[in-house]
A tleap script that builds the chain and sets N, CA, C and O, in Angstrom:
source leaprc.protein.ff14SB
mol = sequence {
  NMET ASP ARG ILE LEU ASN VAL ARG THR ASN
  THR LEU HIE LYS PRO ARG THR ASP THR SER
  GLU GLN ARG THR GLU CYS GLY ALA LEU LEU
  HIE VAL PRO ARG ASP HIE VAL GLU GLU VAL
  SER GLY ALA ASP PHE GLU THR THR ALA ALA
  VAL SER GLN CYS GLY ARG CYS PHE GLU ASP
  GLY GLY GLY CTYR
}
set mol.1.N position { -6.802 -3.953 -9.470 }
set mol.1.CA position { -5.981 -3.726 -8.308 }
set mol.1.C position { -6.714 -2.813 -7.333 }
set mol.1.O position { -7.137 -1.715 -7.696 }
set mol.2.N position { -6.859 -3.269 -6.106 }
set mol.2.CA position { -7.509 -2.462 -5.081 }
set mol.2.C position { -6.515 -1.875 -4.081 }
set mol.2.O position { -6.751 -0.809 -3.513 }
set mol.3.N position { -5.410 -2.576 -3.872 }
set mol.3.CA position { -4.435 -2.157 -2.879 }
set mol.3.C position { -3.028 -2.445 -3.383 }
set mol.3.O position { -2.829 -3.242 -4.300 }
set mol.4.N position { -2.056 -1.780 -2.765 }
set mol.4.CA position { -0.657 -2.025 -3.065 }
set mol.4.C position { 0.014 -2.462 -1.765 }
set mol.4.O position { -0.101 -1.785 -0.743 }
set mol.5.N position { 0.710 -3.588 -1.808 }
set mol.5.CA position { 1.364 -4.139 -0.627 }
set mol.5.C position { 2.871 -3.993 -0.749 }
set mol.5.O position { 3.476 -4.458 -1.715 }
set mol.6.N position { 3.472 -3.342 0.243 }
set mol.6.CA position { 4.925 -3.302 0.352 }
set mol.6.C position { 5.310 -4.593 1.058 }
set mol.6.O position { 5.066 -4.738 2.256 }
set mol.7.N position { 5.905 -5.528 0.336 }
set mol.7.CA position { 6.191 -6.856 0.890 }
set mol.7.C position { 7.331 -6.822 1.903 }
set mol.7.O position { 7.453 -7.745 2.708 }
set mol.8.N position { 8.158 -5.802 1.887 }
set mol.8.CA position { 9.249 -5.665 2.871 }
set mol.8.C position { 8.721 -5.250 4.237 }
set mol.8.O position { 9.178 -5.757 5.261 }
set mol.9.N position { 7.759 -4.330 4.255 }
set mol.9.CA position { 7.216 -3.837 5.522 }
set mol.9.C position { 5.851 -4.430 5.846 }
set mol.9.O position { 5.318 -4.197 6.931 }
set mol.10.N position { 5.272 -5.202 4.906 }
set mol.10.CA position { 3.921 -5.770 5.057 }
set mol.10.C position { 2.888 -4.692 5.360 }
set mol.10.O position { 2.076 -4.822 6.275 }
set mol.11.N position { 2.940 -3.621 4.563 }
set mol.11.CA position { 2.019 -2.500 4.740 }
set mol.11.C position { 1.203 -2.299 3.472 }
set mol.11.O position { 1.748 -2.255 2.369 }
set mol.12.N position { -0.127 -2.177 3.643 }
set mol.12.CA position { -1.041 -1.924 2.523 }
set mol.12.C position { -1.182 -0.431 2.274 }
set mol.12.O position { -1.190 0.369 3.210 }
set mol.13.N position { -1.292 -0.065 1.000 }
set mol.13.CA position { -1.476 1.320 0.589 }
set mol.13.C position { -2.605 1.404 -0.420 }
set mol.13.O position { -2.937 0.415 -1.075 }
set mol.14.N position { -3.198 2.595 -0.547 }
set mol.14.CA position { -4.179 2.857 -1.598 }
set mol.14.C position { -3.428 3.329 -2.834 }
set mol.14.O position { -2.509 4.143 -2.731 }
set mol.15.N position { -3.816 2.820 -4.010 }
set mol.15.CA position { -3.170 3.286 -5.242 }
set mol.15.C position { -3.652 4.675 -5.631 }
set mol.15.O position { -4.764 5.075 -5.287 }
set mol.16.N position { -2.815 5.401 -6.345 }
set mol.16.CA position { -3.217 6.708 -6.886 }
set mol.16.C position { -4.138 6.498 -8.066 }
set mol.16.O position { -4.024 5.502 -8.780 }
set mol.17.N position { -5.034 7.416 -8.273 }
set mol.17.CA position { -5.970 7.313 -9.389 }
set mol.17.C position { -5.602 8.250 -10.535 }
set mol.17.O position { -6.222 8.202 -11.597 }
set mol.18.N position { -4.608 9.091 -10.331 }
set mol.18.CA position { -4.199 9.985 -11.418 }
set mol.18.C position { -2.945 9.440 -12.105 }
set mol.18.O position { -2.531 8.313 -11.835 }
set mol.19.N position { -2.359 10.209 -12.962 }
set mol.19.CA position { -1.196 9.749 -13.712 }
set mol.19.C position { 0.117 10.178 -13.065 }
set mol.19.O position { 1.146 10.260 -13.737 }
set mol.20.N position { 0.083 10.446 -11.790 }
set mol.20.CA position { 1.266 10.878 -11.068 }
set mol.20.C position { 2.348 9.803 -11.079 }
set mol.20.O position { 2.064 8.621 -11.276 }
set mol.21.N position { 3.574 10.223 -10.868 }
set mol.21.CA position { 4.703 9.299 -10.780 }
set mol.21.C position { 4.589 8.402 -9.537 }
set mol.21.O position { 5.126 7.295 -9.510 }
set mol.22.N position { 3.893 8.887 -8.529 }
set mol.22.CA position { 3.712 8.121 -7.305 }
set mol.22.C position { 2.722 6.996 -7.537 }
set mol.22.O position { 1.729 7.173 -8.241 }
set mol.23.N position { 2.987 5.844 -6.949 }
set mol.23.CA position { 2.086 4.695 -7.085 }
set mol.23.C position { 0.995 4.696 -6.029 }
set mol.23.O position { -0.048 4.071 -6.221 }
set mol.24.N position { 1.218 5.389 -4.913 }
set mol.24.CA position { 0.270 5.346 -3.803 }
set mol.24.C position { -0.242 6.739 -3.461 }
set mol.24.O position { 0.354 7.742 -3.854 }
set mol.25.N position { -1.352 6.792 -2.726 }
set mol.25.CA position { -1.922 8.068 -2.283 }
set mol.25.C position { -0.933 8.854 -1.429 }
set mol.25.O position { -0.830 10.074 -1.555 }
set mol.26.N position { -0.201 8.149 -0.556 }
set mol.26.CA position { 0.697 8.815 0.388 }
set mol.26.C position { 2.068 9.136 -0.198 }
set mol.26.O position { 2.771 10.005 0.318 }
set mol.27.N position { 2.454 8.448 -1.264 }
set mol.27.CA position { 3.758 8.677 -1.873 }
set mol.27.C position { 4.902 7.935 -1.195 }
set mol.27.O position { 6.063 8.117 -1.563 }
set mol.28.N position { 4.588 7.105 -0.214 }
set mol.28.CA position { 5.626 6.419 0.553 }
set mol.28.C position { 6.424 5.417 -0.278 }
set mol.28.O position { 7.546 5.077 0.098 }
set mol.29.N position { 5.884 4.940 -1.383 }
set mol.29.CA position { 6.573 3.924 -2.177 }
set mol.29.C position { 7.289 4.508 -3.386 }
set mol.29.O position { 7.678 3.769 -4.290 }
set mol.30.N position { 7.465 5.811 -3.415 }
set mol.30.CA position { 8.074 6.476 -4.558 }
set mol.30.C position { 9.457 5.907 -4.871 }
set mol.30.O position { 9.804 5.740 -6.040 }
set mol.31.N position { 10.243 5.612 -3.850 }
set mol.31.CA position { 11.601 5.129 -4.060 }
set mol.31.C position { 11.778 3.653 -3.728 }
set mol.31.O position { 12.906 3.166 -3.646 }
set mol.32.N position { 10.668 2.938 -3.535 }
set mol.32.CA position { 10.726 1.507 -3.247 }
set mol.32.C position { 10.794 0.745 -4.572 }
set mol.32.O position { 9.985 0.997 -5.465 }
set mol.33.N position { 11.751 -0.186 -4.713 }
set mol.33.CA position { 11.850 -0.946 -5.967 }
set mol.33.C position { 10.572 -1.740 -6.252 }
set mol.33.O position { 9.903 -2.205 -5.329 }
set mol.34.N position { 10.247 -1.888 -7.517 }
set mol.34.CA position { 9.020 -2.584 -7.924 }
set mol.34.C position { 8.978 -4.032 -7.451 }
set mol.34.O position { 7.889 -4.568 -7.244 }
set mol.35.N position { 10.118 -4.678 -7.273 }
set mol.35.CA position { 10.108 -6.068 -6.810 }
set mol.35.C position { 9.776 -6.189 -5.326 }
set mol.35.O position { 9.645 -7.303 -4.820 }
set mol.36.N position { 9.637 -5.070 -4.618 }
set mol.36.CA position { 9.216 -5.071 -3.215 }
set mol.36.C position { 7.742 -4.739 -3.071 }
set mol.36.O position { 7.233 -4.614 -1.957 }
set mol.37.N position { 7.050 -4.594 -4.208 }
set mol.37.CA position { 5.660 -4.136 -4.214 }
set mol.37.C position { 4.790 -5.138 -4.967 }
set mol.37.O position { 5.168 -5.629 -6.030 }
set mol.38.N position { 3.610 -5.438 -4.395 }
set mol.38.CA position { 2.638 -6.327 -5.041 }
set mol.38.C position { 1.305 -5.622 -5.149 }
set mol.38.O position { 0.918 -4.871 -4.254 }
set mol.39.N position { 0.604 -5.858 -6.239 }
set mol.39.CA position { -0.763 -5.366 -6.383 }
set mol.39.C position { -1.693 -6.473 -5.916 }
set mol.39.O position { -1.610 -7.602 -6.400 }
set mol.40.N position { -2.580 -6.156 -4.975 }
set mol.40.CA position { -3.486 -7.151 -4.417 }
set mol.40.C position { -4.916 -6.635 -4.478 }
set mol.40.O position { -5.153 -5.429 -4.534 }
set mol.41.N position { -5.865 -7.564 -4.466 }
set mol.41.CA position { -7.274 -7.214 -4.455 }
set mol.41.C position { -7.728 -7.020 -3.022 }
set mol.41.O position { -7.505 -7.892 -2.183 }
set mol.42.N position { -8.354 -5.906 -2.726 }
set mol.42.CA position { -8.845 -5.632 -1.386 }
set mol.42.C position { -9.936 -6.596 -0.965 }
set mol.42.O position { -10.086 -6.884 0.222 }
set mol.43.N position { -10.706 -7.103 -1.933 }
set mol.43.CA position { -11.782 -8.041 -1.624 }
set mol.43.C position { -11.225 -9.393 -1.193 }
set mol.43.O position { -11.851 -10.094 -0.398 }
set mol.44.N position { -10.066 -9.761 -1.703 }
set mol.44.CA position { -9.475 -11.054 -1.396 }
set mol.44.C position { -8.437 -10.989 -0.288 }
set mol.44.O position { -7.924 -12.024 0.137 }
set mol.45.N position { -8.121 -9.794 0.184 }
set mol.45.CA position { -7.006 -9.627 1.111 }
set mol.45.C position { -7.463 -8.873 2.350 }
set mol.45.O position { -7.881 -7.719 2.253 }
set mol.46.N position { -7.391 -9.498 3.487 }
set mol.46.CA position { -7.748 -8.838 4.741 }
set mol.46.C position { -6.489 -8.551 5.532 }
set mol.46.O position { -5.530 -9.320 5.474 }
set mol.47.N position { -6.481 -7.453 6.270 }
set mol.47.CA position { -5.324 -7.159 7.095 }
set mol.47.C position { -5.290 -8.115 8.272 }
set mol.47.O position { -6.329 -8.458 8.836 }
set mol.48.N position { -4.112 -8.534 8.632 }
set mol.48.CA position { -3.902 -9.435 9.755 }
set mol.48.C position { -2.883 -8.791 10.676 }
set mol.48.O position { -2.463 -7.656 10.452 }
set mol.49.N position { -2.487 -9.517 11.713 }
set mol.49.CA position { -1.465 -9.004 12.620 }
set mol.49.C position { -0.144 -8.789 11.886 }
set mol.49.O position { 0.639 -7.918 12.264 }
set mol.50.N position { 0.109 -9.578 10.838 }
set mol.50.CA position { 1.361 -9.478 10.091 }
set mol.50.C position { 1.326 -8.366 9.040 }
set mol.50.O position { 2.379 -7.933 8.571 }
set mol.51.N position { 0.123 -7.895 8.663 }
set mol.51.CA position { -0.022 -6.856 7.643 }
set mol.51.C position { -0.772 -5.682 8.242 }
set mol.51.O position { -1.826 -5.851 8.855 }
set mol.52.N position { -0.218 -4.485 8.059 }
set mol.52.CA position { -0.883 -3.294 8.581 }
set mol.52.C position { -1.264 -2.380 7.423 }
set mol.52.O position { -0.814 -2.569 6.292 }
set mol.53.N position { -2.089 -1.401 7.717 }
set mol.53.CA position { -2.494 -0.422 6.719 }
set mol.53.C position { -1.708 0.853 6.939 }
set mol.53.O position { -1.431 1.235 8.076 }
set mol.54.N position { -1.352 1.505 5.857 }
set mol.54.CA position { -0.630 2.769 5.938 }
set mol.54.C position { -1.493 3.818 6.634 }
set mol.54.O position { -2.652 4.005 6.266 }
set mol.55.N position { -0.954 4.488 7.611 }
set mol.55.CA position { -1.678 5.524 8.349 }
set mol.55.C position { -1.986 6.747 7.521 }
set mol.55.O position { -2.898 7.502 7.858 }
set mol.56.N position { -1.243 6.967 6.434 }
set mol.56.CA position { -1.510 8.111 5.562 }
set mol.56.C position { -2.561 7.796 4.504 }
set mol.56.O position { -3.267 8.690 4.037 }
set mol.57.N position { -2.663 6.517 4.127 }
set mol.57.CA position { -3.641 6.111 3.105 }
set mol.57.C position { -5.001 5.764 3.701 }
set mol.57.O position { -6.033 5.963 3.061 }
set mol.58.N position { -4.999 5.244 4.931 }
set mol.58.CA position { -6.214 4.790 5.586 }
set mol.58.C position { -6.365 5.488 6.933 }
set mol.58.O position { -5.399 5.608 7.687 }
set mol.59.N position { -7.580 5.949 7.235 }
set mol.59.CA position { -7.819 6.624 8.515 }
set mol.59.C position { -7.555 5.751 9.720 }
set mol.59.O position { -7.084 6.235 10.749 }
set mol.60.N position { -7.860 4.446 9.602 }
set mol.60.CA position { -7.682 3.544 10.725 }
set mol.60.C position { -6.353 2.785 10.666 }
set mol.60.O position { -6.147 1.838 11.424 }
set mol.61.N position { -5.459 3.195 9.773 }
set mol.61.CA position { -4.168 2.526 9.630 }
set mol.61.C position { -3.176 2.970 10.667 }
set mol.61.O position { -3.343 4.015 11.296 }
set mol.62.N position { -2.146 2.180 10.847 }
set mol.62.CA position { -1.160 2.520 11.861 }
set mol.62.C position { 0.259 2.589 11.337 }
set mol.62.O position { 1.146 3.084 12.033 }
set mol.63.N position { 0.499 2.102 10.116 }
set mol.63.CA position { 1.855 2.083 9.580 }
set mol.63.C position { 2.291 3.434 9.060 }
set mol.63.O position { 1.462 4.262 8.681 }
set mol.64.N position { 3.606 3.659 9.042 }
set mol.64.CA position { 4.240 4.893 8.579 }
set mol.64.C position { 3.742 6.060 9.366 }
set mol.64.O position { 4.161 7.192 9.124 }
savepdb mol mol.pdb
quit
């Protein structure tokens, strides 16, 4: 898994690398149900107009 996609908002996030309760670097998905979240490969998934990157997880992102 390279990225986490919130399918409700179409926003990509970076996953956490520690054992924290949070799934993402920014913590924005802490209270989002698991059925609204997909694990995707960054190599196979490019951002498009319909999908944005989280502004807290990525320097060039615009979401949240």
